[in-house]
BATI-667604 format. One record per atom (N, C-alpha, C): x, y, z; residue in three letters. Coordinates in pm, whole numbers, plus 50000, padded with zeros to 5 digits. Each point is the difference from the previous one (the first is absolute). Example, Ala and Ser with C-alpha at 12.3 -4.5 7.8 and 13.67 -1.06 7.14 Angstrom:
# residues 2
513194943150780ALA/499115011950000ALA/500905012050000ALA/499655010549928SER/500825011950006SER/499235010950073SER/
//
This chain:
# residues 420
600028355442906UNK/501285000849929UNK/501045006350092UNK/501244994849999UNK/501085005550082UNK/500695010849920UNK/500015012250052UNK/500615011349930UNK/501475001250041UNK/500905000949902UNK/501405002150026UNK/500575008849890UNK/501165006250029UNK/500675007449895UNK/500534990449896UNK/500195005049878UNK/500474991549892UNK/501505002049977UNK/500654989049958UNK/501415001149969UNK/500195004149854UNK/501265000449953UNK/500305004949866UNK/499434991149890UNK/499644987650035UNK/499424990949901UNK/498484999950008UNK/499425008650083UNK/498555000750008UNK/499414991250106UNK/500864992450073UNK/499474991350106UNK/499805008050127UNK/499094995350082UNK/499865006050132UNK/501254996950081UNK/500265007850105UNK/501184998250081UNK/500104985850053UNK/501234994950008UNK/500214986150040UNK/499564997850144UNK/499294989250021UNK/499454996450131UNK/500784988050054UNK/500314999550129UNK/500654988150057UNK/499144987549976UNK/500684988749987UNK/499314987549970UNK/498934996850103UNK/500345001050127UNK/499034996650105UNK/498785009249997UNK/500245012849968UNK/498885009449993UNK/499114996949881UNK/500614996549886UNK/499214996449882UNK/499134987750028UNK/500584990150068UNK/499234988050034UNK/498905003350100UNK/500305008750096UNK/498975003850098UNK/498825006949931UNK/500295008849905UNK/498945006949927UNK/499134989949927UNK/500644990549932UNK/499264990049925UNK/499114991650092UNK/500584994550105UNK/499244991050088UNK/498925007650077UNK/500245012850028UNK/498965008150065UNK/498745000549914UNK/500175001449869UNK/498855000649911UNK/499324986549980UNK/500674989250041UNK/499434986649985UNK/499504994350133UNK/500095007850108UNK/499774994550132UNK/498574995350024UNK/499045005749928UNK/498614996250023UNK/499504989449901UNK/500914994749921UNK/499594989949901UNK/499584987150071UNK/498874994649960UNK/499524987250053UNK/499994989749886UNK/500854989950007UNK/500064990349891UNK/498714992249985UNK/499654996949877UNK/498894990849976UNK/500444985950039UNK/499054991750039UNK/500334986550046UNK/499254989549921UNK/500494987750010UNK/499334988549939UNK/500344987750081UNK/499164989949992UNK/500224987450070UNK/500434989649898UNK/501144993550026UNK/500544990449905UNK/500354986950071UNK/500124989049925UNK/500424987350061UNK/501405001150059UNK/500224993150109UNK/501305000350066UNK/501144996249905UNK/499764990549912UNK/501044995349909UNK/500455010749902UNK/499235010749984UNK/500355010749906UNK/500505012650072UNK/500244999050131UNK/500245011950080UNK/501475003550021UNK/500924992449943UNK/501425003050018UNK/500325014049947UNK/500745007850079UNK/500445013549964UNK/498845009949986UNK/498864996850056UNK/498915009750008UNK/500015006350139UNK/499375011650012UNK/500005007450126UNK/498704997450075UNK/500124995650123UNK/498834996750081UNK/499235012850033UNK/498704999949971UNK/499185012050017UNK/499475001650142UNK/499894989250074UNK/499445000650135UNK/500764990250088UNK/500085002750130UNK/500694990550088UNK/499284986650003UNK/500784989450018UNK/499444986650011UNK/500184995250144UNK/498904996650066UNK/500054994450134UNK/499864984849991UNK/500734993150084UNK/499974985449995UNK/498614994850040UNK/499364992149912UNK/498684994650033UNK/500044988150095UNK/501204995250032UNK/500124988050083UNK/501384999650063UNK/500174991150097UNK/501324997450056UNK/500824991849901UNK/501285003549990UNK/500904992249916UNK/501244996850081UNK/500284987250026UNK/499164988649963UNK/498754999150088UNK/499034992749949UNK/498744998550075UNK/500164990750118UNK/501064992050002UNK/500264990450107UNK/501514999250016UNK/500464997950122UNK/501454998750023UNK/500554988449918UNK/501205002149942UNK/500624989949914UNK/501464997850040UNK/500504988449965UNK/501404996950024UNK/500875006249891UNK/501185004850040UNK/500965005249902UNK/501174990449981UNK/499914988150061UNK/501074990149990UNK/499414985949991UNK/500784990949948UNK/499674985850012UNK/500444995550140UNK/499114992650069UNK/500364995550134UNK/498824994450074UNK/499865004350125UNK/498944994950086UNK/499345011650075UNK/498665000149997UNK/499235009950075UNK/499984995650146UNK/500395009350091UNK/500164996350140UNK/499455010950091UNK/499904996450129UNK/499845010150103UNK/501415004250040UNK/500305013049990UNK/501375004650025UNK/500484996050140UNK/499094999950098UNK/500424996750137UNK/500554985950010UNK/499604991249907UNK/500494986250003UNK/501464998949956UNK/500565010949946UNK/501394999649950UNK/500965007550091UNK/499475006750101UNK/500885008250083UNK/501084991450066UNK/501255005049993UNK/501124993350067UNK/500594988449924UNK/499464996849883UNK/500544988649926UNK/501285004049928UNK/500884990249980UNK/501265002049929UNK/500474986449947UNK/501125000049928UNK/500524987349949UNK/500444990950114UNK/500485006050108UNK/500454991850113UNK/498854996250093UNK/498905007549987UNK/498844997050084UNK/498735001549916UNK/499744990649907UNK/498845001149911UNK/498694997650073UNK/498945005449940UNK/498654997050045UNK/499354990349901UNK/498884994250040UNK/499334990149916UNK/498555003949980UNK/499534999149874UNK/498615003249966UNK/499404988949916UNK/498754996850032UNK/499274990049922UNK/499425006549874UNK/500134993349887UNK/499395004749875UNK/498574994749997UNK/499025009150019UNK/498614995650010UNK/499145004449882UNK/500615006549902UNK/499215004349884UNK/500895005749891UNK/499375003449889UNK/500735005749886UNK/499105010349931UNK/500595011449966UNK/499275010449927UNK/500224997749852UNK/498954997049926UNK/500104997749855UNK/499765013249927UNK/500825002549898UNK/499885012449925UNK/498645000949931UNK/499405011850011UNK/498715002149936UNK/498834995250082UNK/500274994850120UNK/498924994950085UNK/500125006350139UNK/498885002450068UNK/500085005150137UNK/500524989050093UNK/500755003850104UNK/500534990050093UNK/498874992750073UNK/500214987450027UNK/499044992150077UNK/500614996950135UNK/499275003650105UNK/500484997250133UNK/500725011950061UNK/500614997850117UNK/500625010550078UNK/501344995250053UNK/500975009250000UNK/501304996950059UNK/499905001850151UNK/500184989250072UNK/499935000550146UNK/501404999350058UNK/500095002350132UNK/501304999750065UNK/500724986949976UNK/501295001049963UNK/500804988149976UNK/499834994149864UNK/499265006649912UNK/499764994549865UNK/500345010549894UNK/499964995549874UNK/500275009149888UNK/499334994649874UNK/499875008649898UNK/499494996049868UNK/501085002449895UNK/500154990749906UNK/500845002849884UNK/499375011549921UNK/500855009049946UNK/499485011249923UNK/501025004349895UNK/499525004049885UNK/500875005049893UNK/499895015249991UNK/500945006149930UNK/499965014549980UNK/498685004049935UNK/499325009650061UNK/498705004549949UNK/498824992950060UNK/500254989550079UNK/498904992750062UNK/499325008250108UNK/498684997950017UNK/499245007250102UNK/500374995050138UNK/500235009250093UNK/500394996250135UNK/498814993750072UNK/500164988150054UNK/498874993650068UNK/499715006550136UNK/498794997950047UNK/499635005050134UNK/500964994550103UNK/500285008150101UNK/500874995750109UNK/501465003249976UNK/500435000849875UNK/501415003049969UNK/500205015149993UNK/501195004550039UNK/500325014249988UNK/501385002349940UNK/500624989449946UNK/501325001349938UNK/500244987749913UNK/501035001049917UNK/500424988649917UNK/501504998250020UNK/500394987950037UNK/501424997050013UNK/500504994549867UNK/501145005249955UNK/500554995949872UNK/500384985350001UNK/499854993849885UNK/500364985949986UNK/501444997650043UNK/500905009649970UNK/501424998650031UNK/500284999750150UNK/499055004850079UNK/500205000550145UNK/499284988550071UNK/499724989649924UNK/499384988050057UNK/500774987649953UNK/499874989450079UNK/500604987049963UNK/498904989550010UNK/499714992849888UNK/498944989950009UNK/500454988150086UNK/499104995950089UNK/500244987850079UNK/499344988349929UNK/498735001849965UNK/499284990449916UNK/498895007749930UNK/499024992949944UNK/498955006849923UNK/499075008350088UNK/500064998250131UNK/499055006950087UNK/500675008950105UNK/501355000849998UNK/500695007250106UNK/501215007549943UNK/500205012650048UNK/501195007649960UNK/500725005350122UNK/501315001849982UNK/500795007450098UNK/500035014649957UNK/499855009250096UNK/500125014449974UNK/501335004550058UNK/500895005549914UNK/501355003250046UNK/500245015250009UNK/498965008149983UNK/500155014550013UNK/498675006150042UNK/500035008250104UNK/498785006550044UNK/499645011949912UNK/498755004050006UNK/499555011649923UNK/498875007050074UNK/499755012549962UNK/498975007850065UNK/498704999949924UNK/498965004650066UNK/498685000749937UNK/500075009249878UNK/499384995949890UNK/499985007849877UNK/501144997049905UNK/500944991150041UNK/501144996949914UNK/499574992449876UNK/500535004249886UNK/499834993249872UNK/498544999049955UNK/499225009950039UNK/498625000849951UNK/499715014449959UNK/499025001749915UNK/499465013349970UNK/498574999950051UNK/499705009450092UNK/498724999850068UNK/498865005449915UNK/498804997550044UNK/498815005249933UNK/500085015249993UNK/499875005449878UNK/500045014449981UNK/501375006350017UNK/501054991850017UNK/501345005550022UNK/500525006949874UNK/499674994749883UNK/500405006449874UNK/499275013449986UNK/498694999450009UNK/499195012250002UNK/498674996750066UNK/499555008750089UNK/498774997650077UNK/498785005349925UNK/498884994150024UNK/498745004649940UNK/499765014650039UNK/499665008249899UNK/499745014050023UNK/501225008949993UNK/501214994149995UNK/501225008049993UNK/500205005349858UNK/500765010849987UNK/500305005549868UNK/500934990749925UNK/499514994749889UNK/500834991449917UNK/500865008249906UNK/499395009649929UNK/500735008749907UNK/499365013950004UNK/500815010549999UNK/499455013650003UNK/499615004749861UNK/499115009849993UNK/499695006549873UNK/501265006649947UNK/500135000349868UNK/501185006149938UNK/501154990649981UNK/499874987350040UNK/501074990249985UNK/500074995349855UNK/501205000249943UNK/500244993949870UNK/500104985150023UNK/499094992449941UNK/499884985950033UNK/501134991849939UNK/500774993450088UNK/501134991749962UNK/499584985350004UNK/500844990949947UNK/499634985850006UNK/499714995250141UNK/500805004350098UNK/499774995650139UNK/498705005450056UNK/499585011949953UNK/498725005550045UNK/498844991749945UNK/500134996049873UNK/498964991349943UNK/499944986850075UNK/501184995050041UNK/500024987650077UNK/499275001350133UNK/500195011250068UNK/499305002450126UNK/498505000349978UNK/499555007249898UNK/498565000949973UNK/499434986449963UNK/500784992249923UNK/499544986449966UNK/499874991550126UNK/500965001550092UNK/499934992450124UNK/498805003650085UNK/499485012049981UNK/498825004450074UNK/498704996949925UNK/500134993749884UNK/498814996449923UNK/499385011649925UNK/500775010649977UNK/499485011749928UNK/500244998249851UNK/498954999649922UNK/500134997049857UNK/499915012249911UNK/499545011450055UNK/499895012449922UNK/500525011650085UNK/500555010049933UNK/500495011850072UNK/499555012649928UNK/499835010650079UNK/499665013049943UNK/501295007849979UNK/500255003849875UNK/501225007149966UNK/499665012949927UNK/500985009049991UNK/499785012249924UNK/500184997149851UNK/499325007849919UNK/500104998249855UNK/501415003649955UNK/500544992249906UNK/501345002649947UNK/500065013749933UNK/501005007850035UNK/500185013349943UNK/500414998949853UNK/499345007649915UNK/500325000449857UNK/500865012449972UNK/501104997949928UNK/500925010849970UNK/500185001149849UNK/499555011149944UNK/500155002449858UNK/501385005449967UNK/500594995349888UNK/501345004249958UNK/499915005849860UNK/500545012049982UNK/500075006349869UNK/501455003949973UNK/500534995649888UNK/501345004349957UNK/499825011349899UNK/500675011350024UNK/499815011549913UNK/501275003349924UNK/499825005749882UNK/501135004649921UNK/499994994249860UNK/500185008549901UNK/500014995349862UNK/501264992249966UNK/501005000550090UNK/501244992549974UNK/499944985750054UNK/498954996750076UNK/499904986850064UNK/499374990049903UNK/500594987949994UNK/499434989149919UNK/499874987650089UNK/499174990249963UNK/499894987750078UNK/501374993450015UNK/500234993650115UNK/501314994150026UNK/500314988349908UNK/498984994649935UNK/500204988749910UNK/500525004349862UNK/500045013149974UNK/500435005049869UNK/501445004850003UNK/500625000649882UNK/501365005249987UNK/499935015049976UNK/500625007950088UNK/499875014649986UNK/500845005649886UNK/499415009149925UNK/500755007949903UNK/500685011450074UNK/500825007649930UNK/500665011550061UNK/498965009550059UNK/500225004150124UNK/499085009250067UNK/498884993350076UNK/499884986749988UNK/498964992750071UNK/500624991850114UNK/499224997550105UNK/500454991650110UNK/498894990550041UNK/500414988350047UNK/499014990050042UNK/499355004350131UNK/498754995650016UNK/499245003050121UNK/500434990550112UNK/500815004950090UNK/500454992350116UNK/499025001550116UNK/499495012150015UNK/499245003150122UNK/498744991750016UNK/499274997649892UNK/498724993050015UNK/500184986150057UNK/500974992549950UNK/500204986350047UNK/500605000050141UNK/500915009650029UNK/500605000550133UNK/498975004450104UNK/499225010149968UNK/498985004750094UNK/498934989450022UNK/499644992649895UNK/499034989150017UNK/500504989850101UNK/501314996849990UNK/500574990750097UNK/499955005450142UNK/500325012650017UNK/499935006150133UNK/498585000250054UNK/499055002549913UNK/498595000250041UNK/499574986150048UNK/500384989849924UNK/499654986350043UNK/500684996650133UNK/501265004150016UNK/500704997750126UNK/499305007150116UNK/499305010849969UNK/499255007350102UNK/498604994350019UNK/499744988449937UNK/498734992850014UNK/498835008049943UNK/500315007749895UNK/498975007449927UNK/499944994749856UNK/499085005549920UNK/499784995049864UNK/500345011049899UNK/501034997849916UNK/500335010049900UNK/499054999549880UNK/499695011649945UNK/499195001149879UNK/500785009049904UNK/500504994149892UNK/500895007349908UNK/499195006549889UNK/500125013349990UNK/499295007449895UNK/500905002949880UNK/501174994049998UNK/500865000949883UNK/500785013049993UNK/500575002149882UNK/500825011849975UNK/499125010749937UNK/500055011950057UNK/499115010949958UNK/500835012149962UNK/499625006649894UNK/500695012049955UNK/499995010550110UNK/501045008550002UNK/500065010650099UNK/499295012849952UNK/499184998749897UNK/499135011349962UNK/498754999550087UNK/499645011450053UNK/498945000550100UNK/498694994449947UNK/499645002949876UNK/498714995449947UNK/499934984849988UNK/501174993449997UNK/500034985349996UNK/500164994450141UNK/500885006150076UNK/500304995050134UNK/498835001550097UNK/499325011449996UNK/498995003250100UNK/498844990150002UNK/499424996049886UNK/498894990350006UNK/500414986650061UNK/501244995749973UNK/500464987350057UNK/500175001450151UNK/500545011250044UNK/500155002450143UNK/498645000350069UNK/499045006649942UNK/498665000750059UNK/499384986150010UNK/500184991849896UNK/499474986350004UNK/500664992050111UNK/501335001350011UNK/500734992650104UNK/499545004150139UNK/499755012850022UNK/499535004750130UNK/498614994450032UNK/499154999149898UNK/498664994250023UNK/500074985350036UNK/500944992849947UNK/500014985350008UNK/500934994350107UNK/500765008550069UNK/501004994950094UNK/499955007650132UNK/500714994350097UNK/500135006250132UNK/501195009450007UNK/501024997249919UNK/501215008149991UNK/500405000449854UNK/500585011149956UNK/500485000949862UNK/501445005250001UNK/500844993549919UNK/501385004249982UNK/500215003449853UNK/500645011249975UNK/500525002149865UNK/501465003750013UNK/500824994349914UNK/501445002450010UNK/500465008449882UNK/500875009450028UNK/500505009249899UNK/499415013850016UNK/498825001150059UNK/499305012750007UNK/500555009750100UNK/500984995850081UNK/500575009550094UNK/501355005149954UNK/500454995849880UNK/501305004349951UNK/499915013949939UNK/501185006149984UNK/500035013349940UNK/499484999549857UNK/500354989449926UNK/499594998949860UNK/498494999749984UNK/499314995050099UNK/498534999849993UNK/499415013450041UNK/500885009050047UNK/499595013350044UNK/498914999050105UNK/498915007049977UNK/498975000550104UNK/498844990549974UNK/500184990649905UNK/498854991649966UNK/499474992350120UNK/500894993550076UNK/499544992150113UNK/499265008250102UNK/500575011550036UNK/499365008650098UNK/498675005449949UNK/499985004049873UNK/498755005149941UNK/498934989249998UNK/500424987949965UNK/499034989049989UNK/499374997050135UNK/500824999150105UNK/499464997150133UNK/499095011450046UNK/500405012249971UNK/499165011550037UNK/498664999549929UNK/500024996249872UNK/498774999549922UNK/499074988650043UNK/500554990050069UNK/499164988750043UNK/498975004450104UNK/500315010450072UNK/499065004550103UNK/500645000150136UNK/499315005650099UNK/500575001950132UNK/500274986850071UNK/500965000050095UNK/500805011550043UNK/501185003449911UNK/500364991549903UNK/501055003449907UNK/501394996550050UNK/500975008849970UNK/501394997550036UNK/500205001350151UNK/500644989950058UNK/500385000550142UNK/501485003450014UNK/500814993849916UNK/501465001750008UNK/500564999649859UNK/500915009149968UNK/500754999249875UNK/501445003750030UNK/500834989850013UNK/501405001950030UNK/500324996550143UNK/500884990050018UNK/500344995150133UNK/501525000450015UNK/500485003150120UNK/501445000650028UNK/500554985950008UNK/500194993949883UNK/500314985949990UNK/500894997649879UNK/500954990850014UNK/500804995649887UNK/500174985050006UNK/499594992749895UNK/499295004749881UNK/498495001350028UNK/499315007749916UNK/498555001150011UNK/499495013950027UNK/500865010149993UNK/499625013650038UNK/498735005249932UNK/499784997849867UNK/498885006849936UNK/498644993250013UNK/499834990550092UNK/498734992950013UNK/498845009650025UNK/498844996749940UNK/498765007450026UNK/499064990850078UNK/499405005350104UNK/498994992750076UNK/498735008350000UNK/498924994149950UNK/498745007149994UNK/498844991350041UNK/498835005950000UNK/498804992750039UNK/498845005049915UNK/499284990649941UNK/498785003349928UNK/498854993850077UNK/499255008350071UNK/499024995350097UNK/500724990950100UNK/499774986949997UNK/500664991250096UNK/501074991449935UNK/500335002449874UNK/500954991649928UNK/501375006749996UNK/501024994350065UNK/501365005549990UNK/500524998449857UNK/500635010549949UNK/500595000049867UNK/501465004150015UNK/500904991749948UNK/501435002550014UNK/500605002149862UNK/500715011149985UNK/500835002049883UNK/501424996150037UNK/500434988349952UNK/501324994850036UNK/501035004549897UNK/501245001850044UNK/501055003449904UNK/500124989249893UNK/500455004049882UNK/500134990549890UNK/501164990450018UNK/501075004350068UNK/501134991150021UNK/499584988450090UNK/500304987749960UNK/499494988350075UNK/500404999650147UNK/501265003150030UNK/500434999450141UNK/499215010150083UNK/499865012149949UNK/499255010350072UNK/498554995850018UNK/499414994449895UNK/498604995750008UNK/499814989350106UNK/500944990550008UNK/499854989150095UNK/500275004650143UNK/500935009350017UNK/500245005750133UNK/498755007350049UNK/499405008049912UNK/498785007250038UNK/498854990550029UNK/499964988849930UNK/498984989950030UNK/500164995350145UNK/501224996150036UNK/500234994850135UNK/499665010250107UNK/500345012649976UNK/499835010150104UNK/498595005650010UNK/499275000349887UNK/498705006850000UNK/498844991249954UNK/500204992549892UNK/498884992149946UNK/499704988150090UNK/501034992950043UNK/499784988450086UNK/499265003750128UNK/500375010850071UNK/499215003950117UNK/498555003349967UNK/499775005849881UNK/498615003049960UNK/499224987149977UNK/500634990149937UNK/499354987049981UNK/499684993850136UNK/500965000350091UNK/499784994450134UNK/498815006750069UNK/499945013249991UNK/498925007350066UNK/498644996549938UNK/499934999749867UNK/498734997349935UNK/499554985550017UNK/500944991150023UNK/499644985950019UNK/499644996950145UNK/500215009750090UNK/499714997650141UNK/501104992550072UNK/501164998649937UNK/501104992550061UNK/500545007650121UNK/500174992850110UNK/500575005950120UNK/501524998649991UNK/500685010749961UNK/501434999049972UNK/500834997950126UNK/499465003250121UNK/500784997150121UNK/500124985250025UNK/499254991749924UNK/500114985550016UNK/501044994149905UNK/500685008749921UNK/500954995349900UNK/501395005850026UNK/500914992150058UNK/501365005150019UNK/500715001449865UNK/500885010149989UNK/500745001949876UNK/501124989749991UNK/500274995449878UNK/501094990649978UNK/501285007949984UNK/500904998950097UNK/501245007849996UNK/501104992450072UNK/501265003649969UNK/501144994650071UNK/500985011350026UNK/500904997950094UNK/501085009550024UNK/501214995949917UNK/500685009949944UNK/501174997349917UNK/501015011250018UNK/501244997249957UNK/501085009850008UNK/500205006249862UNK/499955013249993UNK/500155007149873UNK/501464999749956UNK/500244996849872UNK/501384997949957UNK/500645012249934UNK/499305011449998UNK/500605012349946UNK/499235012150054UNK/500625011549991UNK/499325012450041UNK/498895003349901UNK/498885005150051UNK/498915004849914UNK/499575013850046UNK/500085009649910UNK/499615013750031UNK/498555002549960UNK/499415010350062UNK/498625003649969UNK/499835014950024UNK/498995005749936UNK/499685014150021UNK/499115001550123UNK/500355009250086UNK/499175002450119UNK/498605004149958UNK/499014995150075UNK/498615003449969UNK/499354991049898UNK/500724990049952UNK/499464990849900UNK/500174985650051UNK/498994991649977UNK/500134985850034UNK/500534992449879UNK/501064992550022UNK/500584991849893UNK/499764985250030UNK/499524992749899UNK/499894985550010UNK/501114994049915UNK/500944993450065UNK/501194994949934UNK/499854984849983UNK/500014995649876UNK/499884985749972UNK/501324993050031UNK/499924988050058UNK/501224993050039UNK/499924985249962UNK/501194994549981UNK/500154985649981UNK/500674994550124UNK/499494988950051UNK/500494994550126UNK/500934988249976UNK/501024999050083UNK/500864988150003UNK/500284996750146UNK/500364987550024UNK/500184995750140UNK/501354993250016UNK/500715004150105UNK/501284993950031UNK/500174999950151UNK/500334988350053UNK/500194998550145UNK/498795005050079UNK/498804996549952UNK/498755003350066UNK/499715014950005UNK/500695007949917UNK/499755014449993UNK/499535003449860UNK/498855006949990UNK/499495004549871UNK/500675013249962UNK/500435000849875UNK/500575012349947UNK/499105005249889UNK/499775013050001UNK/499135006349900UNK/500845008449905UNK/499944996549872UNK/500715007549897UNK/499005008449921UNK/500095013350005UNK/499075008349925UNK/500084997149850UNK/498844999949936UNK/499924998349855UNK/499685013849942UNK/500985005849938UNK/499855013649950UNK/499514999749856UNK/499105009249969UNK/499475000749864UNK/498885009949994UNK/499645003649879UNK/498955009949980UNK/498634993750020UNK/498995008650021UNK/498654995250031UNK/499334993349881UNK/500625001149882UNK/499474992949884UNK/500614986349981UNK/500934996150088UNK/500724987349986UNK/499314989150081UNK/499134992449935UNK/499234989850071UNK/500904988850053UNK/501184997949938UNK/500884989350047UNK/500505002650141UNK/500055012650042UNK/500445002850137UNK/499014994450102UNK/498744999949966UNK/498994994050088UNK/500054984949993UNK/500214994749880UNK/500024985549984UNK/501174993850075UNK/501145007350006UNK/501174994850069UNK/499955002250151UNK/499125008750045UNK/499965003750141UNK/499244989750083UNK/500514997650121UNK/499284991750097UNK/499085008550087UNK/500275012950004UNK/499195008950083UNK/500545014249993UNK/499615008150094UNK/500445013950003UNK/500145004750144UNK/500805010550018UNK/500015006650131UNK/499685014749979UNK/499665006850108UNK/499525013749994UNK/501025009450062UNK/500315010649928UNK/500715011450059UNK/498945010550029UNK/499715002850127UNK/498895008850033UNK/500295014649966UNK/498935007950002UNK/500115014249967UNK/500985007550090UNK/500144995350123UNK/500845007050097UNK/501494997249984UNK/500354990749909UNK/501394995749985UNK/500575004449866UNK/501325002049998UNK/500685003349875UNK/500824988349949UNK/499774988250057UNK/500684988249950UNK/500224989650108UNK/500554988649958UNK/500304988950090UNK/501434995449970UNK/500774997650103UNK/501414996749985UNK/500224985149976UNK/501074996849930UNK/500404986249980UNK/500184993150136UNK/499514987650008UNK/500104992350124UNK/498845001950095UNK/499125009749971UNK/498845002250086UNK/499024988449989UNK/499314997250109UNK/498954989849998UNK/498715006449953UNK/499414994349896UNK/498775005649941UNK/498914989450003UNK/498775004549989UNK/498864991049986UNK/499664998949853UNK/500054987849947UNK/499674997649860UNK/498604994249992UNK/499115007049930UNK/498644995149979UNK/499994991349875UNK/499574987750017UNK/500184990049895UNK/498915000649895UNK/500394998049874UNK/499064997749893UNK/499664985250000UNK/498754996750023UNK/499594986050009UNK/499284995749872UNK/
//
């Protein structure tokens, strides 16, 4: 447990965002994901558990990348439209069949794109650079070098070379590569399960009409979407009373059945110490962080029950989703074995259209709406309280005011991290 002084609301002293994340990931560093072998067709968006080495050369034989004629490159040297060369057509490469015969000096074979390069040939001259004389003879009006318009044996990937590294999130193009190598099954890490609990006697299902004092459950559906976007599996435990004798058994069940557990509302002042008490009661190591120098999202709780991360997210939807991006998503990535250095962040540069102030020592995430004029992106801050979900829905992304800054001036170039 991380010991810190408590603030006036009973929270431990605020920790910088990067330090809070470092503490969390440090406790997860020895986690080894479980693995399973699945058919290639089911492997999209799964994390590769082990590196894949190419079992063969791809392509297995040199192929043409153009329609034209397979030639010896030396037979074309010095040719031009004013001084053409002449080649006899002595064969044809049929698609799906191995070439018959050999290209000898002064001769060529007809070949289509994808055709296997016949013996003796080391290049393909494009159809456009030839002029037919008759059915057996062509003029060559442009010279070319050895290797032109062909893909050589193993040029795409050589036998024994690394095809894909462990930790790769498998994309459609990755599946295509594996299919091209004849790999029909892959070893992947097991999908991370994330339990979601909505707490509070004032919360009702979003499908119902709220009476006075009640509010619809926004967080469960929004967090489920974020979990799916993180290539994990959400498990919704519904709305649970904020009385400890009701909440605690559900939390214990969720911890037993999942790799990560989120409860929203339990880090708010109104919930008092329930969230912190509950995580402490789950068993060691208990609370890692309670309170982060962040806006929105300051009251987040980060804990651990044995090897299961447990997050007490703020009840306000914007705060909950910001904390998900900063803390829960990295935990999912770590538990799934995803190599995050293989994933560039989606961001663009934009010009800020107004001054934005911030408190020193606190990280602010400012939601923005983007517009484009004359090839320049402009970012307009969307101002609103952390309970206003429409501010997130209208936002294209956010930019960060770091702890070391007290604001950003109008006209400054900022990096906007996109919501995809």
